[in-house]
C-alpha positions in Angstrom: 24.7 -29.9 -2.4 24.1 -29.9 -6.1 20.3 -30.1 -5.5 20.5 -27.1 -3.1 22.3 -25.1 -5.8 19.8 -25.9 -8.4 16.9 -25.0 -6.1 18.6 -21.7 -5.2 19.1 -20.9 -8.9 15.5 -21.6 -9.7 14.3 -19.5 -6.7 16.5 -16.5 -7.7 15.6 -16.7 -11.4 11.8 -17.0 -10.7 11.9 -14.0 -8.3 13.6 -11.9 -11.1 10.3 -11.9 -12.9 8.2 -10.9 -9.9 6.3 -7.6 -10.1 7.2 -4.7 -7.9 5.0 -2.5 -5.8 4.2 1.0 -7.2 1.5 2.0 -4.8 0.5 0.7 -1.4 -1.8 1.3 1.6 -1.0 -0.2 5.0 -3.5 -0.5 7.8 -2.6 -1.3 11.5 -5.4 -2.1 13.8 -3.9 -0.5 16.9 -5.0 -1.8 20.3 -7.8 -4.3 19.6 -8.9 -7.6 21.1 -8.5 -9.3 17.7 -6.3 -7.1 15.6 -6.3 -7.5 11.8 -3.6 -5.6 9.8 -3.6 -5.3 6.0 -1.7 -4.1 3.0 -3.2 -3.3 -0.4 -0.6 -3.2 -3.2 -0.7 -2.2 -6.8 2.1 -3.8 -8.8 3.9 -2.5 -11.8 2.2 -5.0 -14.0 -1.3 -3.6 -13.1 -2.3 -6.4 -10.7 -3.4 -5.6 -7.2 -3.1 -7.8 -4.1 -4.3 -7.7 -0.5 -2.3 -9.1 2.3 -4.4 -9.7 5.5 -2.7 -10.5 8.8 -4.8 -12.0 11.6 -2.4 -11.2 14.5 -3.9 -13.3 17.3 -4.2 -16.4 15.0 -0.8 -15.8 13.4 -2.5 -16.2 10.0 -1.8 -14.4 6.7 -4.2 -14.4 3.7 -3.5 -13.1 0.2 -6.3 -12.0 -2.2 -6.0 -11.0 -5.8 -8.2 -8.0 -6.2 -8.3 -6.5 -9.7 -6.1 -5.8 -12.7 -5.8 -2.2 -14.1 -6.3 -1.7 -17.8 -3.2 -0.8 -19.7 -4.5 2.8 -20.0 -5.2 3.1 -16.3 -1.8 1.6 -15.4 0.0 4.1 -17.7 -2.0 7.0 -16.2 -1.1 5.8 -12.6 2.6 5.5 -13.5 2.7 9.0 -15.0 0.9 10.4 -12.0 3.5 8.7 -9.7 6.3 10.1 -11.8 4.9 13.6 -11.5 4.7 13.8 -7.7 7.8 15.4 -6.2 9.2 14.1 -2.9 8.5 16.2 0.2 8.1 15.7 3.9 4.5 15.2 5.1 2.9 17.9 7.2 0.8 17.2 10.3 -2.4 19.2 9.8 -3.3 18.8 13.4 0.0 19.4 15.0 -1.4 21.6 17.7 -4.0 18.9 18.8 -3.4 16.2 21.4 -2.5 12.7 20.1 -4.3 9.5 21.0 -2.5 6.2 21.7 -3.3 2.8 20.4 -5.6 4.1 17.7 -5.7 2.4 14.3 -3.4 3.9 11.7 -2.9 3.8 8.0 -0.2 5.0 5.6 0.0 5.3 1.8 3.1 5.2 -0.3 4.1 5.2 -4.0 7.3 3.9 -5.5 8.9 5.9 -8.3 10.5 4.2 -11.4 13.9 4.7 -9.8 12.9 2.8 -6.7 12.4 5.9 -4.5 9.6 5.4 -2.0 7.4 8.4 -1.2 5.0 8.3 1.6 2.1 10.6 0.6 -0.5 10.3 3.3 -0.6 9.0 6.9 -3.2 8.9 9.6 -1.9 7.9 13.0 -2.4 8.9 16.7 -5.6 10.7 15.6 -3.5 13.0 13.4 -3.5 13.4 9.6 -0.2 14.0 7.7 -0.4 15.1 4.1 1.8 16.5 1.3 2.1 20.2 2.0 2.4 21.3 -1.6 -1.2 21.6 -3.0 -0.1 20.5 -6.5 1.5 17.3 -5.1 -1.6 16.7 -3.0 -3.8 17.1 -6.0 -1.7 14.6 -8.0 -1.6 12.0 -5.2 -5.2 12.1 -4.1 -6.5 9.8 -6.9 -3.9 7.2 -6.0 -5.2 7.2 -2.4 -8.8 6.9 -3.7 -7.8 4.0 -5.9 -6.2 2.2 -3.0 -9.2 2.8 -0.8 -11.5 1.5 -3.6 -9.4 -1.7 -3.8 -9.7 -2.2 -0.1 -13.5 -2.0 -0.4 -13.3 -5.1 -2.7 -11.8 -7.1 0.2 -14.7 -6.1 2.4 -17.1 -7.2 -0.3 -15.3 -10.6 -0.7 -15.6 -11.2 3.0 -19.4 -10.4 2.9 -20.1 -13.0 0.2 -18.0 -15.9 1.6 
């Protein structure tokens, strides 16, 4: 029992120093013969990580991608703080939806822990922030996450 308590104490104390997600892109493969789902996360210490899930193989891989410079991290955090929460708008609400299509969503996490989804593509529809000012502030975060995802594809090509 004493060993269990020591192990639990070490686990809790080590997780207290773990970084938190401040921006994330999630991709779901939809209906696919061999679906691969992924998450690209930027952490509050500037590191970025990819989590790749091979659904059929029940396998998960993690890849360190890049570390933001202190100036880039500060800029990202200021941009996140500047976006105001609002409900996403479906830009194609009058169009038919498609089933089993791949989907992706993007979120940011504010300093107070509030999660804000700022872009989503699902069922062949695109949801965005309706306020143009918010959209303008969030777009570089989306671009950054997409760029980090491109690093994964590059790593796969060279392995």
